[in-house]
Each structure stands twice: as C-alpha cells, then as structure tokens.
C-alpha positions as CSV (number, residue, x, y, z in Angstrom):
1,M,0.0,0.0,0.0
2,S,1.0,3.6,-0.5
3,G,2.5,5.4,2.5
4,L,-0.5,7.8,2.3
5,L,-3.0,5.0,3.0
6,R,-3.5,2.6,5.9
7,S,-3.9,-1.0,5.0
8,D,-6.4,-1.8,7.8
9,I,-9.4,0.3,6.8
10,N,-12.7,-1.7,7.1
11,L,-14.6,-1.0,3.9
12,K,-17.4,-3.4,4.9
13,E,-18.6,-0.8,7.4
14,P,-19.5,2.9,6.9
15,R,-16.8,5.5,7.7
16,W,-18.7,6.8,10.8
17,D,-19.9,5.0,13.9
18,Q,-23.4,3.6,13.0
19,G,-24.2,3.1,16.6
20,T,-25.0,6.8,16.9
21,F,-27.5,9.0,15.1
22,I,-24.8,11.6,14.2
23,G,-22.6,8.9,12.7
24,R,-25.5,7.5,10.6
25,A,-26.5,11.0,9.5
26,K,-23.0,11.7,8.2
27,H,-23.1,8.4,6.4
28,F,-26.4,9.0,4.7
29,F,-25.5,12.6,3.7
30,M,-22.9,10.9,1.6
31,V,-25.1,8.1,0.4
32,T,-27.9,10.5,-0.7
33,D,-25.6,13.2,-2.1
34,P,-27.4,14.2,-5.4
35,R,-24.0,14.8,-7.1
36,N,-23.4,11.1,-7.2
37,V,-26.2,10.8,-9.9
38,L,-23.9,12.8,-12.3
39,A,-21.1,10.2,-12.0
40,S,-20.3,8.6,-15.4
41,S,-20.1,4.9,-16.0
42,A,-16.3,5.2,-16.3
43,E,-16.2,7.0,-12.9
44,L,-18.3,4.3,-11.3
45,E,-16.1,1.5,-12.7
46,T,-13.0,3.3,-11.5
47,A,-14.4,3.6,-8.0
48,K,-15.4,-0.1,-8.2
49,T,-11.8,-1.0,-9.2
50,I,-10.3,1.0,-6.4
51,I,-12.5,-0.7,-3.8
52,E,-11.9,-4.2,-5.1
53,D,-8.1,-3.6,-5.4
54,Y,-7.9,-2.3,-1.9
55,K,-9.9,-5.2,-0.5
56,H,-7.4,-7.6,-2.2
57,G,-4.4,-5.7,-0.9
58,K,-3.3,-4.3,-4.3
59,S,-1.2,-1.2,-4.3
60,Q,-3.0,2.2,-4.4
61,T,-0.6,4.7,-5.9
62,R,-0.9,8.1,-4.3
63,L,-4.3,7.5,-2.9
64,T,-5.3,9.2,0.4
65,E,-7.8,7.9,2.9
66,D,-10.3,10.6,1.9
67,E,-10.0,9.6,-1.7
68,L,-10.6,5.9,-0.8
69,W,-13.7,6.7,1.2
70,H,-15.0,8.9,-1.7
71,A,-14.5,6.0,-4.1
72,K,-16.3,3.7,-1.5
73,Y,-19.4,6.0,-1.3
74,L,-19.5,6.5,-5.0
75,Y,-19.4,2.8,-5.5
76,D,-22.1,2.2,-2.8
77,S,-24.3,4.9,-4.4
78,A,-24.6,2.8,-7.6
79,F,-24.2,-0.9,-6.7
80,H,-26.6,-2.9,-4.6
81,P,-25.0,-4.0,-1.3
82,D,-26.4,-7.6,-1.4
83,T,-26.4,-8.4,-5.1
84,G,-23.5,-6.2,-6.4
85,E,-25.5,-5.3,-9.5
86,K,-25.5,-1.7,-10.8
87,M,-28.8,-0.1,-9.7
88,I,-31.3,1.7,-11.9
89,L,-30.3,5.4,-12.0
90,I,-33.5,6.9,-10.8
91,G,-33.8,4.1,-8.2
92,R,-30.6,5.0,-6.4
93,M,-30.8,6.9,-3.1
94,S,-28.6,9.7,-4.6
95,A,-31.5,10.4,-7.0
96,Q,-34.1,10.7,-4.2
97,V,-33.8,14.5,-3.8
98,P,-33.9,15.6,-7.5
99,M,-36.7,13.1,-8.3
100,N,-38.8,13.6,-5.2
101,M,-38.5,17.4,-5.3
102,S,-39.9,17.4,-8.8
103,I,-42.7,14.9,-8.2
104,T,-43.7,16.1,-4.7
105,G,-43.5,19.8,-5.8
106,C,-45.9,19.1,-8.6
107,M,-48.2,17.1,-6.3
108,L,-48.4,20.0,-3.9
109,T,-49.0,22.5,-6.8
110,F,-51.5,20.6,-8.9
111,Y,-53.8,19.1,-6.2
112,R,-57.1,20.9,-7.0
113,T,-58.4,18.8,-10.0
114,T,-59.1,15.1,-10.1
115,P,-57.0,14.4,-13.2
116,A,-54.0,16.1,-11.7
117,V,-54.3,14.2,-8.4
118,V,-54.6,10.9,-10.3
119,F,-51.6,11.6,-12.6
120,W,-49.2,12.8,-9.9
121,Q,-50.1,10.1,-7.4
122,W,-49.5,7.6,-10.2
123,A,-46.2,9.2,-11.1
124,N,-45.1,9.2,-7.4
125,Q,-46.0,5.6,-6.8
126,S,-44.4,4.5,-10.1
127,F,-41.2,6.2,-8.9
128,N,-41.6,4.7,-5.4
129,A,-42.0,1.3,-6.9
130,I,-38.7,1.6,-8.7
131,V,-36.9,2.9,-5.5
132,N,-38.4,0.2,-3.3
133,Y,-37.4,-2.6,-5.8
134,T,-33.9,-1.1,-6.4
135,N,-33.2,-0.8,-2.6
136,R,-34.8,-4.0,-1.5
137,S,-33.0,-6.1,1.1
138,G,-31.5,-9.5,0.2
139,D,-30.4,-11.0,-3.0
140,A,-33.5,-12.9,-4.2
141,P,-35.2,-11.6,-7.3
142,L,-38.9,-10.7,-7.7
143,T,-40.9,-12.3,-10.5
144,V,-42.6,-10.2,-13.1
145,G,-45.9,-11.3,-11.7
146,Q,-45.0,-10.2,-8.2
147,L,-43.7,-6.9,-9.4
148,G,-46.9,-6.3,-11.4
149,T,-49.2,-7.1,-8.5
150,A,-47.2,-4.9,-6.1
151,Y,-47.1,-2.0,-8.5
152,V,-50.9,-2.1,-9.4
153,S,-51.8,-2.6,-5.7
154,A,-49.7,0.3,-4.4
155,T,-50.6,2.7,-7.2
156,T,-54.4,1.9,-6.9
157,G,-54.2,2.3,-3.1
158,A,-52.5,5.7,-3.4
159,V,-54.9,7.1,-6.0
160,V,-58.0,5.8,-4.1
161,T,-56.7,7.3,-0.9
162,A,-55.9,10.7,-2.5
163,L,-59.3,10.9,-4.2
164,G,-61.1,9.8,-1.1
165,L,-59.3,12.4,1.1
166,K,-59.8,15.1,-1.6
167,S,-63.6,14.5,-1.5
168,L,-63.7,14.8,2.3
169,T,-61.9,18.2,2.3
170,K,-64.2,20.0,-0.1
171,H,-65.8,22.0,2.7
172,L,-62.6,22.5,4.8
173,P,-60.3,25.5,4.7
174,P,-57.9,25.7,1.7
175,L,-54.8,25.1,3.9
176,L,-56.1,21.7,5.0
177,S,-56.8,20.7,1.4
178,R,-53.1,21.2,0.7
179,F,-52.2,18.3,3.1
180,V,-54.2,15.8,1.1
181,P,-51.1,14.8,-1.0
182,F,-49.1,14.1,2.2
183,A,-51.9,11.9,3.7
184,A,-52.1,10.0,0.5
185,V,-48.3,9.5,0.3
186,A,-48.1,8.4,3.9
187,A,-50.9,5.9,3.4
188,A,-49.4,4.7,0.0
189,N,-46.0,4.1,1.6
190,C,-47.7,1.6,4.0
191,I,-49.1,-0.2,1.0
192,N,-46.3,0.2,-1.6
193,I,-43.2,-0.9,0.4
194,P,-44.7,-4.1,1.8
195,F,-46.1,-5.1,-1.6
196,M,-42.8,-4.3,-3.4
197,R,-41.0,-6.4,-0.8
198,Q,-43.6,-9.2,-0.5
199,R,-41.1,-11.9,-1.3
200,E,-39.1,-11.0,1.8
201,L,-42.3,-11.2,3.9
202,K,-42.9,-14.7,2.4
203,Y,-39.4,-16.2,2.4
204,G,-37.4,-14.0,4.7
205,I,-34.2,-12.0,4.2
206,P,-30.6,-13.2,4.9
207,V,-29.4,-12.8,8.5
208,T,-25.7,-13.0,9.5
209,D,-23.5,-13.2,12.6
210,A,-21.3,-10.2,13.6
211,N,-18.7,-11.4,11.2
212,G,-21.0,-11.4,8.2
213,N,-21.4,-15.3,8.0
214,R,-24.8,-16.1,6.6
215,L,-27.0,-18.0,9.1
216,G,-30.3,-18.3,7.2
217,E,-33.3,-16.3,6.1
218,S,-35.8,-14.8,8.5
219,V,-39.4,-13.5,7.9
220,K,-39.3,-11.8,11.4
221,A,-36.2,-9.8,10.3
222,A,-38.0,-8.8,7.1
223,Q,-41.0,-7.6,9.0
224,Q,-38.8,-5.4,11.3
225,A,-36.8,-4.1,8.3
226,I,-40.0,-3.1,6.3
227,V,-41.5,-1.4,9.3
228,Q,-38.4,0.7,9.8
229,V,-38.3,1.6,6.2
230,V,-42.0,2.7,6.2
231,V,-41.4,4.9,9.2
232,S,-38.3,6.5,7.6
233,R,-40.1,7.1,4.3
234,I,-43.1,8.8,6.0
235,G,-40.6,10.8,8.1
236,M,-38.9,12.0,4.9
237,A,-42.3,13.2,3.5
238,I,-43.3,15.2,6.6
239,P,-41.0,18.3,6.1
240,A,-41.2,18.2,2.3
241,M,-45.0,18.0,2.3
242,A,-46.0,19.9,5.4
243,I,-43.7,22.9,5.4
244,P,-44.1,24.1,1.8
245,P,-47.9,24.2,1.8
246,I,-47.9,26.6,4.8
247,I,-45.4,28.8,3.1
248,M,-47.2,28.7,-0.3
249,N,-50.5,29.4,1.3
250,A,-49.1,32.7,2.6
251,L,-47.2,33.5,-0.6
252,E,-50.2,33.0,-2.8
253,K,-51.9,35.8,-1.0
254,K,-49.1,38.2,-1.9
255,A,-49.2,40.4,-5.0
256,F,-46.2,38.8,-6.7
257,L,-47.7,35.3,-7.2
258,K,-51.1,36.8,-8.0
259,R,-49.4,38.7,-10.8
260,F,-47.1,35.9,-11.9
261,P,-48.8,32.5,-11.0
262,V,-46.3,30.8,-13.4
263,F,-43.7,30.9,-10.6
264,N,-45.9,28.9,-8.2
265,A,-44.6,25.5,-9.3
266,P,-40.9,26.4,-9.4
267,I,-41.1,28.0,-6.0
268,Q,-42.9,25.0,-4.5
269,V,-40.4,22.6,-6.1
270,G,-37.5,24.6,-4.7
271,L,-39.0,24.6,-1.2
272,V,-39.5,20.8,-1.4
273,G,-36.0,20.3,-2.6
274,L,-34.6,22.3,0.3
275,C,-36.5,20.2,2.8
276,L,-35.5,17.0,1.2
277,V,-31.8,17.7,1.1
278,F,-31.9,17.5,4.9
279,A,-35.0,15.2,5.5
280,T,-33.8,12.4,3.3
281,P,-30.4,11.6,5.0
282,L,-31.7,12.4,8.5
283,C,-34.7,10.1,8.2
284,C,-32.6,7.3,6.6
285,A,-30.5,7.7,9.7
286,L,-33.3,6.9,12.1
287,F,-32.4,3.2,12.1
288,P,-29.0,1.5,11.4
289,Q,-28.7,0.2,7.8
290,K,-27.2,-2.9,9.3
291,S,-30.1,-3.7,11.6
292,S,-30.0,-6.3,14.3
293,M,-32.4,-8.6,16.2
294,K,-32.0,-10.9,19.1
295,V,-31.9,-14.6,18.2
296,S,-34.8,-15.2,20.7
297,R,-37.1,-13.1,18.5
298,L,-36.5,-15.2,15.3
299,E,-38.5,-18.1,14.0
300,P,-38.2,-21.2,16.3
301,E,-36.7,-23.3,13.5
302,L,-34.1,-20.7,12.7
303,Q,-33.3,-20.3,16.4
304,A,-32.6,-24.0,16.6
305,Q,-30.5,-23.9,13.5
306,I,-28.4,-21.0,14.8
307,Q,-28.0,-22.6,18.3
308,A,-26.9,-25.8,16.7
309,R,-24.2,-23.9,14.9
310,S,-23.0,-21.8,17.9
311,S,-24.6,-21.2,21.2
312,A,-22.6,-18.0,21.5
313,I,-24.6,-16.2,18.8
314,N,-27.3,-14.1,20.6
315,V,-27.8,-11.4,17.9
316,V,-28.2,-11.5,14.1
317,Y,-27.7,-8.8,11.6
318,F,-29.3,-7.9,8.3
319,N,-29.6,-5.2,5.7
320,K,-32.9,-3.5,6.3
321,G,-33.0,-1.9,2.8
322,L,-33.8,1.7,2.2
C-alpha cells in the first residue's frame, strides 16, 4: 500500500460510527448526495476497481484515505450491497432528492383537480415502486408477476386514498386541502413498500452473525426491516409535504404570485428540494442500515439452526434496505 494510506481500513462498514444517530446521519448525507447521480459509468467503474483492489491488498498509488472513502461512497451509491448489481439510475438513493422534489412539488402544486391528483399520485407511486425494488433487502429476485401485482396494488391504493381524502376536504379550509397529498403519500407508503418487498415477507431476508457469516433467512427480520423503512419514508415526507404548503398558502396571498402565477410550481419545487436535502439523510439515519435482532425473536426453527451452529450467537444482523 502507498504510504499515504493505511492497509487496515474496514470498507465493509461505513466511515462513521453507525451506533450513533450523528454517525448514521453523516453516512447518509454521503449516500444520498445528489451529485453522485452525475457520475459517469467510467467513474463508477474506476471507483469499483479502487475498492476491489484495496480489498485484495493491491497497491493504491498516491491514494489518500479521503479519496478511498470517496470511491467507496461513489461505489455504494450505484451498486446494490447484497447483489452487487448496478442499480437503476432513478432508483438510487442519490436520485431521491432531485426526483422527489420534482414529483412532490408538482403534487403539492396541482392538487385541485381530479386528473392532476390521479396523474401525480400515479407518477409518485411509479417512482416509489422503482426505488423500493432497487433498494430491497437481500439477493432474491422478484418475478414479473410479483412486481406487477405490487405496482398495481400500491398505485391503486395511493390514487383511491388521495381521491377519497380530496372529496372529504371540499368543505374544509384551503390550507387543510393542501395536506391531502401528504396523507395519500403516507398511506401509500404503508401499501407500496410491503407489496414491493412481499417476497421478503414470504421467504425472509438473509441474516448473518457479527462477522458477516450467513445464518439463514428470516421473515421476522424482514418484518422489522420493512416497518423501519416505512417509518423512515413517512418521516422524509413530513417536512417536504408539510412545510411548503404553509409557506405557499401565505405567498399566494401576496401580489407577486397573484401577478405571476407561473412561478408557483418552481417556488414549490424549490422549497420541497430544500426540505428533502436534509430530511432524506436524516430520516434514513433513524435506524441503522445494518439492523439487528435478538436470536430469541427469530422463528423457532431458525433459532434452533443457529444454536446448533453456535450457542454464543445471541444477535443476528441484516440489511434493512432503504
């Protein structure tokens, strides 16, 4: 190794302590950095080569520790942690802010007519379906039938929820009507994520010991992982879909937007983007990416399997997904 770089850096773990919220927040600010979306295929392959070479002890000429970690986070932003496959561009966590700010901003702007509600809820759930599939936990593929069922169920649920809430708010103050998209998105997340990860709920996700040795698959772990992801996703939506409506409700009463209504959507998208830049990594950090569960909470048959392997294993670990 170069004299600039230590040879004992553990690239299997994030750079910062994941046992603390601050450490997880720093980690996810890197993971969700929108600039990673702009990385070319050549840059991603270079980052992949740097990481693989380092893991195999190959010399890294004039590479600093900061540069190694930059390559690590660039690599992680594009390749799935369990399968190793390159993820769909718009499904990557680094695409969350630019994609969500556009879709959410438009949902909050065009919420008054039924066609607009249907279109933007469909667009949002289509995007969410891609994100949920791309960032699923484990390495087992979903069939086309499972994907189709999950997509249709989640999208239908979101649209029906949005239209139902919209009809209930006809006689309520305008400000309350602005929160219909948020309520629909929150409800849809409770539908979309479990459906897109239904295979995990049926067959389980891989669980490992502290050293990363695979111990089996657990449905109980999958249930915990999905609940944590649902909570994080709803948390992400709260600032982006609750703060801008209040601000826009006040701005629309001012002379500027009355005279230039064309600026309504750009301002709303900008406000949503500002909220998401912080809400996305902070809500991803609510729970450790490498989640854990006591062996005693696993399925009885898996408990027996683990105990037969080693009675010293009391906790298992798994990738909760994002």
